[in-house]
Backbone as CSV, one residue per row, in Angstrom:
resi,resn,N_x,N_y,N_z,CA_x,CA_y,CA_z,C_x,C_y,C_z
1,MET,-38.886,4.624,11.133,-38.296,5.957,11.094,-36.911,5.947,11.749
2,LEU,-36.783,5.235,12.874,-35.497,5.174,13.565,-34.412,4.568,12.677
3,LEU,-34.759,3.491,12.014,-33.796,2.815,11.148,-33.383,3.708,9.971
4,ILE,-34.321,4.449,9.448,-34.020,5.355,8.336,-33.063,6.454,8.792
5,ILE,-33.352,7.073,9.935,-32.497,8.138,10.466,-31.102,7.594,10.770
6,PHE,-31.060,6.428,11.409,-29.791,5.777,11.744,-28.973,5.517,10.473
7,SER,-29.606,4.922,9.473,-28.921,4.574,8.222,-28.445,5.811,7.471
8,ILE,-29.301,6.824,7.413,-28.930,8.067,6.711,-27.695,8.680,7.358
9,ASN,-27.645,8.679,8.667,-26.500,9.294,9.328,-25.217,8.480,9.155
10,ILE,-25.341,7.175,9.118,-24.159,6.348,8.843,-23.602,6.698,7.464
11,VAL,-24.475,6.777,6.473,-24.042,7.095,5.115,-23.465,8.508,5.058
12,TYR,-24.158,9.471,5.693,-23.694,10.865,5.679,-22.296,11.002,6.290
13,VAL,-22.098,10.446,7.471,-20.817,10.612,8.153,-19.709,9.832,7.441
14,SER,-20.051,8.706,6.850,-19.060,7.968,6.057,-18.601,8.821,4.872
15,PHE,-19.553,9.442,4.183,-19.207,10.352,3.090,-18.369,11.517,3.604
16,PHE,-18.757,12.058,4.756,-18.031,13.181,5.356,-16.572,12.802,5.624
17,THR,-16.366,11.644,6.219,-15.014,11.181,6.549,-14.188,10.983,5.284
18,VAL,-14.769,10.321,4.291,-14.055,10.082,3.038,-13.739,11.411,2.353
19,ARG,-14.686,12.347,2.371,-14.443,13.657,1.758,-13.287,14.380,2.432
20,MET,-13.247,14.326,3.747,-12.153,14.981,4.470,-10.805,14.370,4.094
21,ILE,-10.747,13.053,4.016,-9.497,12.377,3.645,-9.098,12.754,2.214
22,LEU,-10.070,12.753,1.303,-9.778,13.134,-0.083,-9.245,14.565,-0.154
23,THR,-9.835,15.452,0.629,-9.387,16.841,0.658,-7.958,16.933,1.177
24,LEU,-7.671,16.240,2.269,-6.331,16.270,2.852,-5.279,15.659,1.930
25,LYS,-5.684,14.687,1.109,-4.747,14.019,0.196,-4.619,14.755,-1.139
26,GLY,-5.376,15.838,-1.311,-5.250,16.636,-2.525,-6.183,16.257,-3.662
27,TYR,-7.159,15.399,-3.419,-8.132,15.016,-4.443,-9.335,15.958,-4.371
28,ARG,-9.116,17.240,-4.650,-10.151,18.251,-4.397,-11.376,18.111,-5.271
29,TYR,-11.248,17.709,-6.519,-12.413,17.613,-7.393,-13.301,16.424,-7.022
30,ILE,-12.668,15.313,-6.705,-13.443,14.157,-6.243,-14.115,14.503,-4.912
31,ALA,-13.395,15.202,-4.042,-13.954,15.625,-2.751,-15.160,16.539,-2.950
32,ALA,-15.101,17.397,-3.944,-16.225,18.301,-4.212,-17.472,17.521,-4.633
33,VAL,-17.293,16.504,-5.468,-18.426,15.678,-5.894,-18.998,14.913,-4.700
34,VAL,-18.110,14.332,-3.891,-18.551,13.600,-2.701,-19.315,14.536,-1.758
35,SER,-18.845,15.776,-1.620,-19.502,16.721,-0.707,-20.900,17.099,-1.182
36,MET,-21.132,17.109,-2.497,-22.481,17.402,-2.996,-23.460,16.301,-2.594
37,VAL,-23.030,15.054,-2.716,-23.878,13.935,-2.288,-24.051,13.980,-0.774
38,GLU,-22.967,14.253,-0.085,-22.970,14.306,1.384,-23.990,15.314,1.916
39,VAL,-24.022,16.500,1.348,-24.903,17.544,1.870,-26.380,17.209,1.627
40,VAL,-26.686,16.555,0.518,-28.078,16.134,0.268,-28.512,15.115,1.325
41,ILE,-27.654,14.155,1.581,-27.964,13.142,2.599,-28.115,13.805,3.968
42,TYR,-27.238,14.739,4.281,-27.278,15.447,5.567,-28.591,16.201,5.751
43,VAL,-29.004,16.937,4.745,-30.234,17.738,4.845,-31.449,16.838,5.027
44,VAL,-31.502,15.733,4.294,-32.627,14.800,4.428,-32.661,14.213,5.841
45,GLY,-31.515,13.745,6.327,-31.460,13.139,7.668,-31.791,14.131,8.761
46,LEU,-31.209,15.310,8.694,-31.475,16.328,9.714,-32.926,16.779,9.657
47,GLY,-33.463,16.873,8.445,-34.875,17.250,8.297,-35.797,16.257,8.981
48,LEU,-35.517,14.978,8.848,-36.339,13.946,9.507,-36.297,14.100,11.026
49,VAL,-35.115,14.406,11.549,-34.979,14.573,13.003,-35.696,15.841,13.457
50,LEU,-35.495,16.936,12.751,-36.103,18.207,13.152,-37.622,18.197,13.011
51,ASP,-38.142,17.466,12.026,-39.597,17.350,11.871,-40.225,16.576,13.014
52,ASN,-39.449,15.738,13.665,-39.950,14.893,14.755,-39.109,15.095,16.009
53,LEU,-38.821,16.340,16.325,-37.936,16.669,17.440,-38.519,16.274,18.793
54,ASN,-39.824,16.138,18.865,-40.457,15.750,20.128,-40.242,14.271,20.463
55,GLU,-39.711,13.502,19.545,-39.457,12.078,19.796,-37.955,11.883,20.014
56,ILE,-37.566,11.678,21.264,-36.154,11.593,21.654,-35.429,10.425,20.982
57,GLN,-36.158,9.366,20.676,-35.528,8.210,20.039,-34.965,8.564,18.658
58,ASN,-35.551,9.537,17.977,-35.010,9.974,16.682,-33.648,10.651,16.855
59,LEU,-33.568,11.470,17.900,-32.300,12.145,18.195,-31.230,11.122,18.584
60,ILE,-31.619,10.126,19.349,-30.681,9.067,19.744,-30.226,8.275,18.520
61,ALA,-31.163,7.932,17.621,-30.808,7.211,16.390,-29.845,8.042,15.554
62,TYR,-30.061,9.355,15.528,-29.192,10.268,14.786,-27.775,10.244,15.370
63,ALA,-27.685,10.333,16.699,-26.383,10.355,17.373,-25.651,9.023,17.220
64,VAL,-26.346,7.918,17.393,-25.721,6.595,17.264,-25.281,6.366,15.810
65,GLY,-26.102,6.778,14.862,-25.748,6.667,13.448,-24.506,7.481,13.121
66,TYR,-24.378,8.642,13.757,-23.211,9.495,13.553,-21.947,8.772,14.023
67,GLY,-22.006,8.206,15.222,-20.859,7.470,15.767,-20.481,6.282,14.901
68,CYS,-21.480,5.528,14.462,-21.205,4.376,13.594,-20.641,4.825,12.252
69,GLY,-21.099,5.966,11.757,-20.604,6.511,10.499,-19.126,6.857,10.565
70,VAL,-18.686,7.356,11.720,-17.261,7.664,11.895,-16.433,6.392,11.777
71,ILE,-16.883,5.336,12.430,-16.159,4.061,12.388,-16.132,3.499,10.971
72,ILE,-17.273,3.491,10.313,-17.353,2.947,8.950,-16.541,3.803,7.976
73,GLY,-16.599,5.123,8.136,-15.816,6.025,7.276,-14.327,5.783,7.397
74,THR,-13.854,5.557,8.620,-12.417,5.297,8.790,-12.033,3.931,8.213
75,LYS,-12.934,2.969,8.298,-12.667,1.650,7.688,-12.578,1.769,6.163
76,ILE,-13.471,2.579,5.583,-13.428,2.810,4.138,-12.099,3.458,3.759
77,GLU,-11.681,4.453,4.537,-10.418,5.142,4.262,-9.236,4.179,4.348
78,GLU,-9.259,3.266,5.313,-8.186,2.275,5.425,-8.138,1.384,4.189
79,LYS,-9.303,1.037,3.659,-9.346,0.189,2.459,-8.864,0.954,1.225
80,LEU,-9.197,2.247,1.140,-8.734,3.053,0.009,-7.220,3.230,0.045
81,ALA,-6.671,3.431,1.242,-5.221,3.599,1.470,-4.580,4.523,0.437
82,LEU,-5.084,5.736,0.364,-4.572,6.711,-0.596,-3.220,7.253,-0.161
83,GLY,-2.398,7.572,-1.113,-1.132,8.228,-0.821,0.013,7.266,-0.572
84,TYR,1.047,7.828,0.029,2.293,7.108,0.274,2.647,7.175,1.751
85,VAL,3.570,6.338,2.137,4.114,6.366,3.481,5.636,6.284,3.369
86,THR,6.302,7.042,4.216,7.754,6.969,4.306,8.090,6.223,5.586
87,VAL,8.936,5.226,5.466,9.310,4.398,6.609,10.810,4.551,6.830
88,ASN,11.178,4.972,8.020,12.586,5.043,8.403,12.907,3.796,9.215
89,VAL,13.985,3.134,8.844,14.389,1.884,9.498,15.846,2.009,9.914
90,ILE,16.135,1.576,11.133,17.518,1.478,11.595,17.752,0.021,11.955
91,THR,18.800,-0.551,11.368,19.085,-1.967,11.559,20.574,-2.169,11.838
92,ALA,20.890,-3.270,12.496,22.286,-3.619,12.771,22.938,-4.268,11.547
93,ASP,22.186,-4.448,10.471,22.674,-5.075,9.244,23.580,-4.104,8.488
94,VAL,24.866,-4.066,8.865,25.805,-3.144,8.213,26.277,-3.673,6.854
95,ASP,26.022,-4.933,6.560,26.382,-5.497,5.258,25.365,-5.121,4.179
96,LYS,24.275,-4.496,4.580,23.241,-3.975,3.679,22.520,-5.062,2.886
97,GLN,22.461,-6.262,3.436,21.692,-7.318,2.783,20.207,-6.967,2.786
98,MET,19.752,-6.388,3.888,18.348,-6.008,4.011,17.987,-4.965,2.950
99,THR,18.863,-4.005,2.765,18.653,-2.964,1.764,18.490,-3.582,0.378
100,SER,19.373,-4.481,0.030,19.320,-5.141,-1.280,18.035,-5.944,-1.450
101,GLN,17.652,-6.678,-0.412,16.448,-7.501,-0.497,15.193,-6.643,-0.658
102,LEU,15.135,-5.519,0.033,13.974,-4.632,-0.105,13.924,-4.001,-1.499
103,ARG,15.075,-3.630,-2.027,15.123,-3.071,-3.382,14.691,-4.103,-4.417
104,GLN,15.121,-5.358,-4.225,14.730,-6.422,-5.156,13.224,-6.635,-5.164
105,LYS,12.571,-6.338,-4.052,11.124,-6.501,-3.971,10.380,-5.288,-4.522
106,GLY,11.132,-4.254,-4.936,10.509,-3.112,-5.585,10.381,-1.863,-4.733
107,TYR,10.829,-1.914,-3.507,10.728,-0.731,-2.641,11.819,0.276,-2.986
108,GLY,11.482,1.544,-2.884,12.462,2.606,-3.074,13.208,2.826,-1.775
109,VAL,14.483,2.487,-1.744,15.270,2.544,-0.507,16.472,3.467,-0.693
110,THR,16.612,4.406,0.225,17.832,5.199,0.327,18.476,4.802,1.647
111,ASP,19.767,4.484,1.619,20.413,4.008,2.845,21.703,4.774,3.109
112,TRP,22.104,4.771,4.364,23.352,5.395,4.780,23.828,4.744,6.070
113,VAL,25.107,4.887,6.350,25.690,4.341,7.573,25.412,5.336,8.699
114,SER,24.980,4.813,9.823,24.742,5.651,10.997,25.418,4.995,12.199
115,HIS,25.484,5.720,13.271,26.180,5.219,14.458,25.223,5.238,15.639
116,GLY,25.039,4.059,16.252,24.167,3.938,17.405,24.953,3.685,18.674
117,LEU,24.260,3.500,19.757,24.887,3.256,21.057,25.809,2.044,21.025
118,ASN,25.387,0.997,20.297,26.162,-0.241,20.249,26.930,-0.430,18.944
119,GLY,27.279,0.658,18.272,28.099,0.536,17.070,27.416,1.024,15.809
120,ASP,28.004,0.632,14.664,27.494,1.060,13.365,26.145,0.416,13.064
121,ARG,25.343,1.153,12.337,24.018,0.714,11.919,23.821,1.126,10.468
122,THR,22.828,0.533,9.838,22.379,0.992,8.533,21.032,1.664,8.741
123,SER,20.927,2.900,8.274,19.650,3.613,8.314,19.085,3.618,6.912
124,MET,17.783,3.469,6.813,17.115,3.435,5.510,15.887,4.321,5.542
125,GLN,15.621,4.913,4.404,14.375,5.629,4.212,13.690,4.947,3.037
126,ILE,12.466,4.478,3.260,11.753,3.684,2.268,10.423,4.360,1.962
127,LEU,10.139,4.532,0.687,8.874,5.113,0.247,8.036,4.023,-0.396
128,THR,6.761,3.942,-0.013,5.879,2.932,-0.590,4.442,3.446,-0.607
129,PRO,3.627,2.972,-1.543,2.200,3.304,-1.482,1.602,2.771,-0.170
130,ARG,0.645,3.493,0.404,0.069,3.090,1.689,-0.542,1.699,1.658
131,LYS,-1.028,1.284,0.497,-1.663,-0.036,0.444,-0.662,-1.168,0.659
132,TYR,0.641,-0.867,0.549,1.677,-1.876,0.790,2.409,-1.658,2.111
133,GLU,1.919,-0.740,2.918,2.584,-0.390,4.176,2.723,-1.587,5.114
134,LEU,1.641,-2.299,5.352,1.698,-3.433,6.289,2.591,-4.550,5.763
135,ALA,2.576,-4.769,4.453,3.451,-5.787,3.863,4.918,-5.405,4.050
136,LEU,5.215,-4.111,3.931,6.589,-3.642,4.145,7.017,-3.891,5.585
137,TYR,6.145,-3.578,6.549,6.483,-3.811,7.956,6.781,-5.286,8.192
138,GLU,5.961,-6.149,7.630,6.173,-7.590,7.804,7.495,-8.032,7.178
139,GLU,7.795,-7.494,6.015,9.053,-7.819,5.337,10.249,-7.396,6.188
140,ILE,10.188,-6.189,6.725,11.279,-5.683,7.565,11.438,-6.557,8.804
141,LYS,10.325,-6.882,9.454,10.378,-7.705,10.672,10.901,-9.102,10.386
142,GLN,10.608,-9.616,9.192,11.135,-10.929,8.814,12.653,-10.871,8.628
143,LEU,13.112,-9.805,7.999,14.546,-9.669,7.735,15.326,-9.311,8.994
144,ASP,14.718,-8.497,9.881,15.376,-8.112,11.128,14.314,-7.829,12.191
145,PRO,14.007,-8.824,13.012,12.973,-8.641,14.039,13.288,-7.512,15.027
146,LYS,14.560,-7.123,15.136,14.944,-6.075,16.082,15.083,-4.701,15.418
147,ALA,14.686,-4.584,14.155,14.804,-3.306,13.444,13.946,-2.240,14.131
148,PHE,14.462,-1.031,14.147,13.743,0.123,14.693,13.017,0.777,13.515
149,ILE,11.691,0.921,13.630,10.869,1.395,12.511,10.046,2.604,12.938
150,ILE,10.089,3.644,12.120,9.242,4.824,12.303,8.626,5.131,10.941
151,SER,7.325,5.440,10.911,6.715,5.784,9.624,5.917,7.074,9.739
152,TYR,5.760,7.726,8.605,4.963,8.948,8.522,4.515,9.137,7.081
153,GLU,3.506,9.984,6.896,3.022,10.281,5.560,3.690,11.544,5.048
154,PRO,4.372,11.458,3.923,5.005,12.653,3.370,3.952,13.602,2.798
155,LYS,4.175,14.883,2.970,3.238,15.885,2.461,3.479,16.151,0.977
156,MET,4.744,16.117,0.566,5.083,16.398,-0.818,6.188,15.456,-1.272
157,ILE,6.076,14.970,-2.497,7.091,14.095,-3.074,7.477,14.686,-4.417
158,HIS,8.778,14.811,-4.667,9.250,15.345,-5.938,10.542,14.636,-6.319
159,GLY,10.625,14.210,-7.550,11.860,13.643,-8.075,12.115,12.214,-7.660
160,GLY,13.221,11.707,-8.110,13.619,10.340,-7.788,13.117,9.348,-8.821
161,PHE,13.871,8.277,-9.038,13.472,7.279,-10.027,12.225,6.532,-9.591
162,TRP,12.085,6.317,-8.309,11.012,5.479,-7.806,9.651,6.114,-8.045
163,VAL,9.521,7.403,-7.816,8.247,8.094,-8.022,7.842,8.008,-9.488
164,LYS,8.798,8.175,-10.402,8.503,8.060,-11.831,8.018,6.653,-12.169
165,THR,8.640,5.655,-11.574,8.268,4.269,-11.820,6.846,3.993,-11.339
166,VAL,6.502,4.507,-10.161,5.158,4.303,-9.618,4.125,4.989,-10.503
167,ARG,4.393,6.221,-10.896,3.440,6.979,-11.703,3.211,6.341,-13.077
168,LYS,4.211,5.641,-13.589,4.056,4.955,-14.876,3.401,3.588,-14.692
169,GLY,3.134,3.197,-13.468,2.450,1.940,-13.200,3.327,0.711,-13.295
170,ARG,4.634,0.880,-13.191,5.541,-0.265,-13.331,5.850,-0.964,-12.014
171,LEU,5.556,-0.339,-10.905,5.904,-0.912,-9.610,4.650,-1.438,-8.929
172,PHE,4.724,-2.568,-8.300,3.600,-3.163,-7.577,2.383,-3.308,-8.484
173,LYS,2.592,-3.703,-9.702,1.507,-3.791,-10.682,0.527,-4.913,-10.324
174,ASN,-0.762,-4.655,-10.494,-1.850,-5.596,-10.248,-1.842,-6.153,-8.835
175,GLY,-1.469,-5.311,-7.872,-1.507,-5.724,-6.479,-0.364,-6.615,-6.057
176,GLU,0.514,-6.971,-6.981,1.661,-7.803,-6.623,2.926,-7.012,-6.805
177,LYS,3.859,-7.207,-5.926,5.121,-6.498,-6.014,5.912,-7.005,-7.205
178,LYS,6.376,-6.093,-8.007,7.168,-6.449,-9.192,8.631,-6.180,-8.893
179,ASN,9.479,-7.109,-9.235,10.917,-6.911,-9.026,11.453,-5.848,-9.977
180,GLU,12.266,-4.980,-9.449,12.898,-3.938,-10.248,14.397,-4.214,-10.298
181,LYS,15.026,-3.934,-11.428,16.477,-4.061,-11.526,17.113,-2.829,-10.933
182,LYS,18.313,-3.001,-10.431,19.029,-1.883,-9.804,19.393,-0.834,-10.811
């Protein structure tokens, strides 16, 4: 009974976490389907605990399963890597070699000259699917280990050649970065 309660709660909370992420990312219909499965699992698990409330080990299995479900749900979300990330980079590379190299690898880069404490800098704003976020960080660090990097998830994206290219499936096709012409 303990193992069943523990397992049910892991599955329930994992579904709950994924549903919340889907909702936040705008996948409302998929989230609705996930929530229907989630609530059935929740009612079954809670029913088992409430039917045997006099046994404290069931409540403990429920609580531990809940905690493990949060961890597993976040791991699932990391693997799904839904959405995009915007990365702002400031580099001392004023010749814009870094900008060109990132564009050749398929990243959407907007750049401008900025001024820092120690002189001119190149600032870049780079948009990429979240599943390529870590690869982008590694690429930037390889090109300039001293680059200043800040990232965030954009709430809304509209326009630009890069978004059209991604939506048509021409960029980063089959998990590999595809070179784009300027």
